[in-house]
ZANUKE-672837 format. One record per residue (C-alpha): residue number from 0; residue in one letter; y, z, x. Coordinates in nm, 3 decimals. Layout:
{NUM,a,{Y,Z,X}}
...
This chain:
{0,m,{0.016,0.014,-0.057}}
{1,q,{0.350,-0.108,0.119}}
{2,p,{0.592,0.213,0.178}}
{3,r,{0.861,0.222,-0.117}}
{4,n,{1.222,0.300,-0.080}}
{5,m,{1.365,0.624,-0.056}}
{6,s,{1.761,0.741,-0.068}}
{7,m,{1.858,1.079,0.101}}
{8,s,{2.105,1.132,-0.175}}
{9,g,{2.077,0.875,-0.402}}
{10,v,{1.953,0.901,-0.778}}
{11,v,{1.599,0.962,-0.810}}
{12,d,{1.338,0.654,-0.816}}
{13,l,{1.006,0.677,-0.928}}
{14,a,{0.861,0.433,-0.688}}
{15,a,{1.068,0.597,-0.419}}
{16,v,{0.921,0.959,-0.476}}
{17,k,{0.561,0.780,-0.442}}
{18,a,{0.701,0.668,-0.132}}
{19,a,{0.785,0.982,-0.027}}
{20,q,{0.429,1.114,-0.077}}
{21,e,{0.268,0.822,0.081}}
{22,a,{0.449,0.904,0.400}}
{23,k,{0.398,1.254,0.418}}
{24,a,{0.002,1.192,0.374}}
{25,k,{0.057,0.950,0.658}}
{26,a,{0.253,1.190,0.910}}
{27,e,{-0.023,1.464,0.798}}
{28,q,{-0.301,1.211,0.884}}
{29,a,{-0.153,1.094,1.231}}
{30,r,{-0.120,1.455,1.320}}
{31,a,{-0.460,1.523,1.239}}
{32,q,{-0.606,1.213,1.439}}
{33,s,{-0.413,1.310,1.733}}
{34,a,{-0.543,1.683,1.734}}
{35,r,{-0.905,1.567,1.682}}
{36,e,{-0.839,1.355,1.990}}
{37,g,{-0.662,1.631,2.196}}
{38,g,{-0.333,1.546,2.140}}
{39,a,{-0.375,1.165,2.207}}
{40,g,{-0.056,0.912,2.138}}
{41,a,{0.200,1.065,2.352}}
{42,i,{0.492,0.854,2.455}}
{43,s,{0.700,0.867,2.735}}
{44,p,{1.071,0.963,2.696}}
{45,a,{1.162,0.596,2.791}}
{46,d,{0.989,0.459,2.486}}
{47,l,{1.219,0.640,2.270}}
{48,v,{1.474,0.358,2.303}}
{49,i,{1.338,0.039,2.229}}
{50,d,{1.492,-0.342,2.185}}
{51,v,{1.396,-0.480,1.863}}
{52,d,{1.417,-0.811,1.712}}
{53,e,{1.370,-1.016,1.387}}
{54,a,{0.972,-1.118,1.474}}
{55,g,{0.896,-0.743,1.552}}
{56,f,{1.104,-0.548,1.309}}
{57,e,{0.863,-0.513,1.033}}
{58,r,{0.624,-0.353,1.341}}
{59,d,{0.878,-0.185,1.556}}
{60,v,{1.088,-0.047,1.270}}
{61,l,{0.969,-0.039,0.901}}
{62,q,{0.572,0.058,0.997}}
{63,r,{0.707,0.312,1.224}}
{64,s,{0.945,0.465,0.998}}
{65,a,{0.639,0.621,0.818}}
{66,e,{0.576,0.834,1.134}}
{67,v,{0.946,0.911,1.249}}
{68,p,{1.305,0.842,1.134}}
{69,v,{1.420,0.532,1.316}}
{70,v,{1.795,0.486,1.402}}
{71,i,{1.924,0.129,1.424}}
{72,d,{2.211,0.053,1.674}}
{73,f,{2.363,-0.284,1.603}}
{74,w,{2.575,-0.408,1.903}}
{75,a,{2.709,-0.707,2.116}}
{76,e,{2.757,-0.741,2.467}}
{77,w,{3.130,-0.825,2.386}}
{78,c,{3.164,-0.521,2.185}}
{79,e,{3.388,-0.265,2.394}}
{80,p,{3.313,0.006,2.147}}
{81,c,{2.914,-0.057,2.122}}
{82,k,{2.955,0.001,2.514}}
{83,q,{3.087,0.331,2.431}}
{84,l,{2.861,0.434,2.181}}
{85,s,{2.515,0.290,2.265}}
{86,p,{2.467,0.508,2.598}}
{87,v,{2.557,0.853,2.380}}
{88,l,{2.280,0.732,2.136}}
{89,e,{2.047,0.640,2.416}}
{90,r,{2.091,1.019,2.532}}
{91,l,{2.037,1.166,2.209}}
{92,a,{1.751,1.007,2.155}}
{93,v,{1.600,1.146,2.457}}
{94,e,{1.705,1.485,2.410}}
{95,y,{1.579,1.516,2.046}}
{96,n,{1.259,1.455,2.202}}
{97,g,{1.078,1.229,1.966}}
{98,r,{1.267,1.350,1.639}}
{99,f,{1.387,1.029,1.598}}
{100,l,{1.334,0.700,1.758}}
{101,l,{1.622,0.468,1.852}}
{102,a,{1.602,0.084,1.795}}
{103,k,{1.855,-0.156,1.948}}
{104,v,{1.955,-0.484,1.794}}
{105,d,{2.173,-0.740,1.939}}
{106,v,{2.355,-0.878,1.644}}
{107,d,{2.429,-1.234,1.846}}
{108,a,{2.043,-1.249,1.872}}
{109,n,{1.953,-1.125,1.539}}
{110,q,{2.186,-1.291,1.288}}
{111,m,{1.972,-1.265,0.984}}
{112,l,{1.900,-0.887,1.013}}
{113,m,{2.273,-0.852,1.054}}
{114,q,{2.307,-1.025,0.712}}
{115,q,{2.017,-0.828,0.550}}
{116,f,{2.203,-0.508,0.625}}
{117,g,{2.514,-0.634,0.513}}
{118,i,{2.716,-0.551,0.822}}
{119,q,{3.055,-0.649,0.823}}
{120,g,{3.136,-0.499,1.189}}
{121,i,{2.999,-0.346,1.470}}
{122,p,{2.887,-0.098,1.598}}
{123,a,{2.700,0.001,1.297}}
{124,v,{2.421,0.267,1.286}}
{125,f,{2.165,0.296,1.036}}
{126,a,{1.835,0.481,0.984}}
{127,v,{1.515,0.369,0.833}}
{128,v,{1.297,0.656,0.678}}
{129,a,{0.961,0.530,0.480}}
{130,g,{1.092,0.182,0.462}}
{131,q,{1.456,0.244,0.333}}
{132,a,{1.748,0.169,0.499}}
{133,l,{2.017,0.419,0.525}}
{134,p,{2.379,0.351,0.655}}
{135,l,{2.472,0.632,0.873}}
{136,f,{2.806,0.538,1.025}}
{137,q,{3.016,0.241,1.138}}
{138,g,{3.255,0.209,1.453}}
{139,a,{3.316,0.459,1.711}}
{140,a,{3.221,0.826,1.657}}
{141,g,{3.233,1.140,1.822}}
{142,e,{2.928,1.312,1.980}}
{143,a,{3.024,1.619,1.735}}
{144,q,{2.980,1.374,1.424}}
{145,i,{2.687,1.184,1.543}}
{146,r,{2.492,1.516,1.620}}
{147,q,{2.562,1.641,1.260}}
{148,t,{2.423,1.300,1.100}}
{149,l,{2.133,1.295,1.324}}
{150,d,{2.052,1.677,1.223}}
{151,q,{2.064,1.596,0.883}}
{152,l,{1.820,1.280,0.911}}
{153,v,{1.562,1.493,1.097}}
{154,q,{1.582,1.774,0.834}}
{155,v,{1.545,1.512,0.583}}
{156,g,{1.250,1.329,0.740}}
{157,e,{1.060,1.660,0.793}}
{158,q,{1.174,1.836,0.426}}
{159,r,{1.120,1.535,0.248}}
{160,f,{0.843,1.323,0.383}}
{161,g,{0.678,1.586,0.639}}
{162,l,{0.776,1.390,0.942}}
{163,t,{0.783,1.601,1.248}}
{164,g,{0.835,1.331,1.499}}
{165,l,{0.691,1.172,1.784}}
{166,t,{0.477,1.378,2.075}}
{167,v,{0.686,1.293,2.406}}
{168,d,{0.523,1.341,2.727}}
{169,p,{0.727,1.325,3.045}}
{170,e,{0.450,1.229,3.258}}
{171,a,{0.322,0.920,3.020}}
{172,e,{0.346,0.585,3.169}}
{173,p,{0.650,0.429,2.988}}
{174,g,{0.497,0.165,2.720}}
{175,g,{0.126,0.316,2.755}}
{176,a,{0.140,0.462,2.392}}
{177,p,{-0.204,0.384,2.268}}
{178,e,{-0.172,0.173,1.933}}
{179,t,{-0.206,0.341,1.582}}
{180,s,{-0.547,0.277,1.436}}
{181,e,{-0.612,0.243,1.118}}
{182,q,{-0.660,0.587,0.914}}
{183,p,{-1.032,0.554,0.753}}
{184,a,{-1.018,0.535,0.353}}
{185,g,{-1.008,0.842,0.156}}
{186,p,{-1.266,0.891,-0.110}}
{187,h,{-1.027,0.816,-0.371}}
{188,d,{-0.803,0.570,-0.226}}
{189,g,{-1.004,0.282,-0.441}}
{190,l,{-0.881,0.485,-0.748}}
{191,l,{-0.511,0.556,-0.614}}
{192,e,{-0.472,0.175,-0.560}}
{193,a,{-0.604,0.088,-0.911}}
{194,a,{-0.396,0.332,-1.035}}
{195,v,{-0.082,0.169,-0.844}}
{196,q,{-0.201,-0.153,-0.945}}
{197,a,{-0.205,-0.097,-1.307}}
{198,l,{0.176,0.081,-1.280}}
{199,d,{0.347,-0.187,-1.116}}
{200,s,{0.192,-0.416,-1.376}}
{201,g,{0.322,-0.231,-1.639}}
{202,d,{-0.005,-0.123,-1.770}}
{203,l,{0.103,0.252,-1.790}}
{204,s,{-0.195,0.364,-1.999}}
{205,g,{-0.446,0.245,-1.739}}
{206,a,{-0.227,0.404,-1.475}}
{207,v,{-0.240,0.713,-1.663}}
{208,q,{-0.637,0.729,-1.674}}
{209,a,{-0.668,0.586,-1.322}}
{210,y,{-0.496,0.882,-1.209}}
{211,k,{-0.672,1.159,-1.474}}
{212,n,{-1.028,1.006,-1.332}}
{213,v,{-0.901,1.071,-0.987}}
{214,l,{-0.784,1.454,-1.078}}
{215,n,{-1.111,1.494,-1.262}}
{216,e,{-1.278,1.459,-0.922}}
{217,d,{-1.004,1.614,-0.707}}
{218,p,{-0.758,1.834,-0.908}}
{219,g,{-0.590,1.936,-0.603}}
{220,n,{-0.482,1.560,-0.508}}
{221,e,{-0.097,1.549,-0.467}}
{222,e,{-0.055,1.140,-0.514}}
{223,a,{-0.270,1.191,-0.810}}
{224,k,{-0.053,1.477,-0.944}}
{225,l,{0.240,1.297,-0.856}}
{226,g,{0.162,0.929,-1.023}}
{227,l,{0.000,1.071,-1.307}}
{228,a,{0.357,1.269,-1.389}}
{229,q,{0.533,0.951,-1.306}}
{230,a,{0.318,0.713,-1.536}}
{231,e,{0.286,0.969,-1.850}}
{232,l,{0.722,0.974,-1.804}}
{233,l,{0.721,0.596,-1.817}}
{234,q,{0.529,0.552,-2.114}}
{235,r,{0.684,0.825,-2.309}}
{236,v,{1.014,0.636,-2.280}}
{237,q,{0.882,0.260,-2.299}}
{238,g,{1.002,0.112,-2.631}}
{239,v,{1.228,0.360,-2.686}}
{240,d,{1.598,0.282,-2.803}}
{241,p,{1.822,0.480,-2.537}}
{242,q,{2.137,0.451,-2.777}}
{243,q,{1.965,0.588,-3.043}}
{244,v,{1.804,0.903,-2.819}}
{245,r,{2.158,0.962,-2.717}}
{246,r,{2.290,0.964,-3.049}}
{247,d,{2.021,1.211,-3.180}}
{248,a,{2.041,1.434,-2.899}}
{249,a,{2.449,1.431,-2.952}}
{250,d,{2.392,1.483,-3.266}}
{251,k,{2.110,1.770,-3.295}}
{252,p,{2.148,1.989,-3.002}}
{253,a,{1.922,2.267,-3.163}}
{254,d,{1.685,1.939,-3.213}}
{255,v,{1.406,2.021,-2.922}}
{256,q,{1.245,1.706,-2.928}}
{257,a,{1.573,1.527,-2.927}}
{258,q,{1.673,1.699,-2.635}}
{259,i,{1.340,1.633,-2.483}}
{260,a,{1.364,1.309,-2.510}}
{261,a,{1.704,1.227,-2.388}}
{262,a,{1.600,1.457,-2.066}}
{263,d,{1.332,1.213,-2.015}}
{264,l,{1.559,0.924,-2.029}}
{265,d,{1.820,1.092,-1.794}}
{266,l,{1.588,1.142,-1.513}}
{267,v,{1.433,0.780,-1.563}}
{268,g,{1.806,0.648,-1.509}}
{269,g,{1.848,0.875,-1.196}}
{270,h,{2.075,1.116,-1.362}}
{271,v,{1.838,1.439,-1.226}}
{272,e,{2.055,1.709,-1.269}}
{273,d,{2.153,1.608,-1.618}}
{274,a,{1.806,1.598,-1.750}}
{275,f,{1.742,1.955,-1.580}}
{276,g,{2.046,2.105,-1.707}}
{277,r,{2.020,1.952,-2.085}}
{278,l,{1.640,2.127,-2.059}}
{279,i,{1.756,2.425,-1.918}}
{280,e,{2.045,2.466,-2.169}}
{281,t,{1.755,2.432,-2.439}}
{282,v,{1.566,2.677,-2.332}}
{283,q,{1.874,2.941,-2.336}}
{284,r,{1.926,2.859,-2.694}}
{285,t,{1.543,2.823,-2.792}}
{286,v,{1.280,3.109,-2.852}}
{287,g,{0.883,3.120,-2.898}}
{288,d,{0.709,2.793,-2.925}}
{289,d,{1.013,2.568,-2.901}}
{290,r,{1.129,2.759,-2.528}}
{291,d,{0.776,2.704,-2.419}}
{292,t,{0.770,2.373,-2.514}}
{293,v,{1.115,2.269,-2.348}}
{294,r,{0.982,2.475,-2.037}}
{295,m,{0.673,2.271,-1.973}}
{296,r,{0.838,1.963,-2.035}}
{297,l,{1.104,2.072,-1.734}}
{298,l,{0.815,2.164,-1.509}}
{299,e,{0.686,1.808,-1.588}}
{300,l,{1.005,1.659,-1.450}}
{301,f,{0.994,1.876,-1.137}}
{302,e,{0.653,1.733,-1.070}}
{303,v,{0.822,1.374,-1.104}}
{304,v,{1.128,1.457,-0.834}}
{305,g,{0.933,1.679,-0.584}}
{306,p,{0.919,2.042,-0.522}}
{307,d,{1.104,2.056,-0.190}}
{308,d,{1.372,1.849,-0.355}}
{309,p,{1.697,2.039,-0.355}}
{310,r,{1.771,1.969,-0.688}}
{311,v,{1.420,2.096,-0.800}}
{312,i,{1.475,2.414,-0.627}}
{313,a,{1.808,2.487,-0.778}}
{314,a,{1.688,2.425,-1.135}}
{315,r,{1.403,2.653,-1.075}}
{316,r,{1.644,2.925,-0.999}}
{317,a,{1.869,2.862,-1.328}}
{318,l,{1.505,2.828,-1.493}}
{319,a,{1.440,3.172,-1.428}}
{320,r,{1.780,3.305,-1.505}}
{321,a,{1.743,3.138,-1.833}}
{322,l,{1.388,3.309,-1.920}}
{323,f,{1.456,3.644,-1.770}}
């Protein structure tokens, strides 16, 4: 399965949330494999800075971004600010000791990449995490600002994706890191692949059933739990009239089902805080079975976004205050 897009600060994207889980699982597999091999796979500090072109972009940037955040430095020989910024980035790549990989792209030789990233001027610095390009900064930047930005990037990589970085060995030969081997298929990979294909094709009932089949055999499977929550959410909003749902929610603030339906639409539309806030307010206004119904739907939406998301953490605290 190809990695899906994921933004550090953007709205929630159901496919993006799944990408985080896939990237996190790959990172955990890589660490386990490395441990089994006695720590094999360490790279030289010199390998933390690489030159990338269009032909190798998918291999050197997109695929590597499932293992470690990749920072891209778009530069050119004639660019004077680039000559000031690039050495700082290279030095920090070594100093951060594998927590990110620096990929340098000469825009004169790679015009297509420049266009794909929508770059209007250089220097321009992007990051790629789990296949998603994230703009970091453009133009000259002070070292303090660069460090702050890199710290945030590393934190997102660790907390959202479980990317703890590369193993660096000062004694390793440059370019001597072994090729990353394919991980063996897991016992439920076929069922999970079928679920993803059903989800992508719009067969929501098929996706729901496929994820349930995995959970019947492996109740703790996190990818299946997340996929099921996504598929059920999409199934609930399929075919509804958004305008009517929102009118009902506005006209009937005490109607539990109207508020739940509107919260589902909020989340699918990327309005995460609105969805959570709506249901927490409904919890405050209800008692008994109605309150429990709203609480359970809110917990399901937490599953869709992910337990480590700061918006989920904040909403859990607010829910606790509303209940107790």
